Steps between C-alpha positions, in 0.01 A plus 500: 500500500166427665179699459556709815846604382366584154228718647751687717721551195208641302429746780866606513510555124187716517601674825168411663410425859293192579200727551549670164536168318191368676296795376630450145402132510164556670590304813576596859835583654463188715463284190820631341676465835391134531619430144840658560549327834404162352195454722284452190562473129280717277182342370457459126312832500787663691761355266305629201482848656877495560568375146273761342651779712852396400402497133355849538826619658716312243656266756576149378439257785727232356795741519452558872 
């Protein structure tokens, strides 16, 4: 599973829209949209925000 698919799966688990996830991560809707549509991969800062958010919500990335 690639990063875009993992991010979509995280959103589905949490029942969040792209806009809601963007707000939780401190990025824009457009950024999350680009990540999910494989236009860009998250920067290291973005990956850290995703990792930290998943830890906070008790989601293990390796299981997705």
